[in-house]
Phi, psi and omega in degrees: 000137179238138178232126179215149178275150176272118185274161166078015179288137180280174171299124183279138182234162181307133179089352180297145177270100183297323179300315180293319179299319181289313185292338177284350184236354180209148177273099183269133184248163184300325185264011176284166166241119181261124183245122188239126180295140181300333181300316182283330175296315180297320179295316180297327181267008178055053176264026174282152181208166176245152178302326180293347176286352186232074176302130188285131173268181183302317181296317180296319178296318179298315179297314181299319180295320180292317179296323178295319179295323181287316188269338186076009179244146180294134180240134182275117180297339177294326177293318176300322178295319177300317179298316179300318183287339178266006188237155171258342180204135169268114183271318177225133180246003174194141010276007174210170179266115175247120188224163174259129179280171181296335182262006170110345181288138175252125182199171179288133175057031180055025179072012181289131185256133173252004171241168180057031182280332183116182188252023184250019171085010178277156183269325192228152171234114181274154175295157173305145182295317181224085189300327179291326174293324176297315178299319180295321180294316177300315182298319180295330183274355179275150175289320176275180182231064176279170164285151179231133178234130172268128187245159171216177173240146177205161177281176182229138174302141173074003180223148174280154170090163178256161172211162180290141175224159175269135173242350176202151182203155179209138179081009179208147174273152188292326184219157172243140192255115180267358182298137183094341174276174184241153174275187185293339179265006178086004179281136181286132177283133187245337187231356190280110171236120189262121181280081189293327181294326175291319180295321177293322177297320178294321177297318179297322182296335178295329183258340179271329177080181185239352188258228186260026182291337181067041182233078185272001184228136177228161178235132170255126184236146177065036170247141182236139176296325179086176183272073181230156168293149180233167180208151173260012180276087178268323182265134180293144170298139184303319182296335180255007181266091187288332177293316178298318180297321179293320181292330179300329181262006183268141180236126180286133176226117180282130180286000000 
């Protein structure tokens, strides 16, 4: 398997054809996996916003005040309002905002970015509204027919640091199912479902980086899904998500 970043991409602006920008700088093949950072997808889809677009309501003001009390830093209630409007559920409201987006991803601040917004004076960059549709649109506009994954970065419970994750995909299933297969000792696997789109997103993040490298697109080449059952169930059903259920009843208390 080979993983490489696509060099030389310009600052992406609303309406840009990401497929054309990539294909003019890299030879994309049918069996590749093309991984595109959500930041450039959002810019192409004009998901930039200003804080003034989100007049704060009572709930946002309450959240901002609580976060300010916890952190000792001033919090803009308009940002809290933006998070609320991009979310279907607030899971944790202190010491940070952990929310579920409309498309199922759970992350801090609904994935709203206050960096990498661009040079046109906007305050915020929202995640794509429907990332799998974004991935499908990029894929349709390519001359080749690779799989396409829209990526983001997020933290992980119980571990320090961020890693790449998939938030949308097309031409590939989200996971491959090893259940029913056997290990080297002949024991049948009963629970192993591998989230391959997340693993590919993490691999891409190794070569694209997190800083000012300007490398928002990567290609994975010579990787095969293999002869496995697949599934698009990447996000847990709420009823079976015991961590989310536990967090709903959890209350932050600063010592």
